[in-house]
N, C-alpha and C positions, 0 to 999 in steps of 0.2 A: 831169044833172049837167053843166053845160058847163065848157068852160077859157074861161081871159081870153083875151080878144082881142089880146091884146099875144103872139101869136105866135112862137118863132124856128124857120125851119125849118133843120135841121141834116143835113149830110150823114151816110150812113151808111156804116158799112163791111162790106163782106160777106164774112163769114169764108171760113177758106182749107179748112175744111175739113166737113161735114154733123157735126150738132149729135149726131147720132145714128147707127150702123148705115153710117156712112164715105160720105154722101149728100154730091155735087159741089155746090158754092155755090151760091146764087141759086135760083132757082125750075127743078124737077124736075116731071116727069109718071112716077111707076109704073106707071098701069095704063091710060091711054089713048093715042092717037098725038095729038102737039103738034100737029098740024096741025087738028084738031078744037075745040081748048079754044084761048083767048085767056089769054096768059101772065098770070103771077101778079104783080102790081106794090102794093109798100107806099110810103105816104107818111107819114113823121114828123114830128110838129108837136110842139114844146117847149116851155115857157118856160122860162127860166134860172131859179135862184135868185136872190132881191135878197137885197140887201147890207141893208139897212134892216129887215128882218124879223128879227135877229139870231138867224137859226137855217138850220142848212145844208141844210135840210130842206123848202123852199116850191116845189121845182120840180113840173110838169107836163108829163104825154105821153099825145100822142093817137096812136096807129096806127090809121091809114085802108087797108085792102084794097082793090083794086079789080082786076078780072079775075078768072080763074079762074071756078070755081063754086063760088058762096054754100052754105052758111054756111062762116063761116072761124073757126078755131080759133087762140086767140092765148096762147100761154104764155111767162113768162118765165125766165129762167134761175134766177132767186132765189124760185120757187115762186110767183108770184103770176099769176094769170090773168085775161087781160080786154084792152081795147082803150085803155081809158082809166086813168092812174096820176095820184095826185095826193100832194099831201105827199111827193114824193119826195126824196133827198139828191143832192148833187154826187157825181159818176162815171159810169164806164161799166158799162150794161146792157145783156144779150144776148136778145133776143126773136126766137121761131120764129112765123112765120104758117104755117098749113098751110089748103087748101081740101080740100073735099069728095073730089077727085080727087090728093089726095096732091101735091100741086105746094107744094114750100115754099119760105119767103123765109127764111133768116135776117139778124137786123143788128144791128150795134151802136149803143147809142142812148146819146151823150154829152152828161152836164149837168152844167153848169159855170155861173157866176156870169154876171148881167147883165153888159153893156159900161160901164154906169153906174158901177159900183164902183171903186174906187179902192185899191190895193195898195199901201203906201209901201214906196217902192224899185223898182218897175215901171214905169220911167219912158218904157219904149216900149212898152208895152202887149205883150208876149210871153207874159204868164204866170209869167215866173221873174225873179229879179235879178240880172244878170250883170255884167261889165263894157261891156258893150252902153249899158245904162240912161245910163254917162256920157256916153257920144256924143249920146243924146237930151237930155240936160240942157245940154252945149257949143252944142248946135244952136240951141236955145230959150232962152240964157242972156240974163236981165236983163226977160223977160216979167213980165207981172204978171196977176193974175186976182182970184177970188174965195181968201179963206182958206177951208180946210178947219177947222181947229181941234179935230180929231178922234185927235189922237194920230200915232204914228210906230211903232206895234204891225204886223205884218202880219198883218192882217185885212180884210175887205171892210169899207169907209166909203164912204157916200154923199156927195158931193159937187157943186157945182152946176159946169156945163159954162163952163169959160172964152170969151169972145168974142172971138177972136184972128182978125184983120184978113187977114194971109197966113200961114195957119199951114206949115210946112213938110212938104213931100208923105211919107208912110210915117211919123209920130207921130201918136200918139191924141191924145185932146185933153190939152190943156196942164195940166190939174189932174190928170194921173197925173204929169208930167213935174216937177211940184210935190213931190216926195216929203216934205218935209214939212211942208205944208199953209199955210206961212206968207203966201202968196198974192205969191209972189216967185222966180223961178227963179237960183239964188244958190249960191256955193260950198256952202253949207250941207245944198241937195239931196246933193252927194255922199256927205256923210256918213252918212245912210240907207242908200245902199249899201252901205257899212259894215256896218252894223247888221244890215242885211235879206240878207245876202249867199247866194246859192244858194236861197233859199225860193221856193216854187212855187205854182201854186194851178192850178185846174181853171175855163178860163173858154173865153171865145170869142176867142182871137187877134186883135187890132188892128193887130200889127206887120207891117210888110214889110222883113224882114231876111235876107240874102243875106252869105255868108262863102265865102271863099277861092276870091275872083272870079280868074283868072287874067288876068294881065299881063306888063306890062316892068318894072315897078317894083320893084327888088330889097330886100327884109328882110334884115337879116343879123344876127347877133351875133359880134361880131369877137375870137378869142383871137391874140394877139400870144405868148405865153411858157407856157411849162409851168405846172402849180402843184402845189405843194410840198403833203404833211401839216399841216393848219391853217394853211395860210395863203388869206388873204382877198381875192380877186380881184375888180376891177371891169372887166366885160366892158362896151364899147361897143354899143348895138343901131343900127345905122345903117340906115336909110331912102333908098334912092337914092344915085346916085353920080353923076362927073362927067358919063359919057356916058349916063346912064341917070336923066334926071332927077324927082323926084317932083313933078308939073305939078299944081297947083291942089289943093293938100291941105287939109283942114280939119281930121280926126284920124282916129285908128287906135286897132282893139283889138285884140287878139291875145292868145295862150296861149303861153308858153314851158313846154316840158316839159324833166327831166332827170332823174335817177336818182338818188332819194331814199336809197339805199344808200351811195352816195359822199357826200352833202352834208351838214352838219351841220345838225342841225334848228334853225330859228328863225334861220338865217344869210342867206336869198336875201329878198332885197328890191331895188327898184328906185328909182334917184334921175333926176331929169329937169330938172336944173340947167343952162343954156346949152344947151338944145335947140334947134336950128334952126327947129323947127315955129314956137315961139312963147317969145319970153321971159318971159312969166307964164302958164303952160298951166293947164288943167282936167286934171289928174295925176292916175292911180290904181294901186295895185296891192294885190294881196290873193293870198298867198302857200298852197297846200295841202301840207303836208310829208309827209303821208302819201301822196298821189299823185304828189308831186313834181311839181307844175304852180305858178306864179305867173301870173296873170291879168293883164293889163296896159292900160292906155287913159290916150291922152293927143292934148289935140286942142285948139283956139283957143277964144276964148270973146267976137270981136268981130265975127262974120259974113263976115271975111274970109277968103280962102284966100291959101293962100301956097307957094311954088316952090321946091324947094333939092334940098339933099341933104346926106349926111354924118348926124350921131349925134342921136340921137332923144332918148336917155335911157343910162343904166347899169343893167346889172344886175350885182349885186354876190351874191357866197358863196363860203362857204369849205369847202373839203375836208376831210373827215372826218378826222383822223389816227390811227384804230383800224384804219381797213382795212390799213394798211402796219406791222402788226405781229403779222405772220406768222412773223417768222424766216429766209423762204426768199422771194427775189427773183421765182421762176419763177410762184409764186402769186397775186402783185401783181397788181390791175387797170391795164391800159395806158392808159386814160383814161373819159372821157365823152362820150355824146353830148347837144348842144342841140338841140332841134329846135320851131319854129315854127309854131303851127298855129291854126285858127278866126278867121283874119284877117278883119277888116271895115277898109277902110280908104276914106274916105269925104271928099266935099267939102261946102263949107258948104248947097247944098241937097239933102245927104243920097243925093248918087247915089254909088255904089259903086265905087271903082279898082280896077283889076286889080294884083296884086303875083306875084312869084317869090320863092320861100323857098329856103333854102340851109340844109341840117344844119351844125351846126357840134360838132368831134371838140375837147375837151381834153384834151390830154396830160399826165398825170402823172409827175413825179418821183417815181420809184420806189427811190430809192437806200438798201439798207438802213442805211448810215451815219448815215440821219436820224433823230434820238431827239427823237421829237413831244411827251413829256411833260417834257423838262427844261426849257421855259416856265413849265408848268405846276403845275409841283412848287414855282415861285419865288413864285407871286403867290396873294392871301388877298383872297378877300371876306367880309365881317364888319360887323356880325352878318347871319345869313341864317338864316331869315325875319328882317325889318326893318318897320318902320312909317315911319319917317323920314328916318332916316341911313343910309348903308353905306360902309363904308370900303374903298376899293379898295389893298391895299397890295403893293410890289414887292421882294422882298430882294436879287435879283440885276440884273432888266431893267428900263432905261427905260422908262416906259409913254408912248405918244406920243398916244394918242387912246381913248375910250371912248365905245362909243356902246349907248344899251338900247332894247331893241326889243320891242314885242308877242310874244306867242308865235306868231301869223301871219308875222311878219317885220315890220311896220312900224314905222320911226326913230320913236323918240318923241321921243331927247335923243342931241344927239352935242355932244362936247367934246372941244377938243383942247388939247394939254398940250405942255409943254416938257420931254420927258426927264423927268416926275417919277417919283418914286418912291411918293409917297402922295397919293391925293385922295378928298375926302368928296363921294358922291353926293347929293343932295337927291332923295328921293324922297316928298315932299308933294306933292298935287295927284294922284297916280298913283291909280288905283283896288285895291283888294286884287285878287292874281292872280299866275299865273305870269309872269315876263320872261325875256329873255334879255339877258344883258350879256356886249357883246363888248367884246375890252380887247384893244389893238393895241399890241403891245410892240418893241422894236427887232428883235427875234428871231422873232416868230409873232405870229398872232392869235390869241386863245383866246377859248372862249365859254363862259360858265357860266349856270346858271339861277337866276333871282332870285326869292324870293317874298316878296312886299307883302302882311304882317296889318294889320288895323285894330282 
C-alpha cells in the first residue's frame, strides 16, 4: 500500500521524558557502546486532511526509520502498531521507534488540514480567529478574486487561489482574507471575525505574526480622574506623544486587561470616533467579560501610512456599585489596574513597529456617603422581556443618554436625550437574546439587562 505523493514533511517534537521507565529524549542505547552503532533517526512524512473530503479523518502518515540496527518496532500511543497509517484524523499522535539494540526515538506527529482549506474568519492564516485578522483585512482592503459561495460557518472549505499581483508579505493567499466569500475584501469581512471569534482549528500555519515588539512608540490608556460607583468613564487610548511620534503607522491590534470583579458586565466597549490614525478606520472590539479583557483593532484601509500622536480611540467602562456596599471604608478597593498586552503595530507593508506600554491605575472614589442604588430605584424599564418596544421611565432623575449594547459590549444603538423622563426604545430588527441597556441620568450611569423575545 502506497501513500499519496502529495506529502507534507512535518516537524516533530521530541518528548521531554521517555515513554516508559524514564528514558531520556531522542535516541538511546541501553546495551551497546554508542560508538559501535549508527544513531537511530526517524523521518516523518504525512498527508494532511483535505477539506474537500467532508471528513476529518483522511490524513496519512509514513514513519521511515534509518540508522540503528533493523528490524524496527514502531508503536503508537493509541495502540496502533506499524509504520504506515491511513484514514487518520486531525490531531497530535505520539509514536515510538525502537531498534534491536534498544535505541529509541519518540516523536509527536501533528496532522492538520491542508493549507488550501479556507476557514471563515482566519484571515491571516494563523489557525485562529483573533483581532489580528482585522489587520489582514485592512492590509488587503479592496482586493478582489474568486467567490467562494460556501458559507461563513467555521469549517474547512475548498476555494480557488486568488491571483494577486503584489501580495503583502506575511499573509496567506487572499482567498483566506475574503472571510465572507463574496470575492471582494471589504468591511463585511470584519463581521465574520465577530461571528467566529476565538474559534481555532488544527492546520499548518501560514502566518508570520510577532507581538509585543519593543520600541519607543508609547501606547497608554489615559486616566484623569477618580471613578465613582456606577459611573461610566471614557478613557482615551493614546498612541505616540509629541516627542515620540508614531511614525509611518497603518494599523494596530492589542488587548486591554482589567479586573472583572470591579467592572459592570457588558459595560466595556471601545469607540474610535475622531481617531488621529484615520477619519474612517476599520475598527473592531470584542470584550470577554469573564476574563476581564477587550481585544481591539484599528487600522487604515487606503494603503497609506500615517504619522502622528494622540488619541486612537476611547475605552468605556462602568465601575460596579455593589463593591462599595461593605459599610466599612477600610475594606473598599482603592482602584484597578488597566494593562495592555498582545500588541501588534504595523505599517502598510505588514512590517511590525515597536511599542512601549504603561500600566494605568484607575483610582476609585470610595466615600461611604455614596448611595449607589438611589438612582436605580427611580428608573424603570418595562416590559422586560419585550419583543418590539421597551419603555424607559425615570421618576426623579433626568435621562441624558441611552445606549443598547450586546452582551459582549458592542454598541448597537445610542440615543442622546435632552433631560427626558420617558422614552420608548424601538427593538425591531434585533435578534432575540439578552442585551445591556446603559442609562445615563444626571446623577449616575445605570445598566440593566434587557431580554428580547420573538
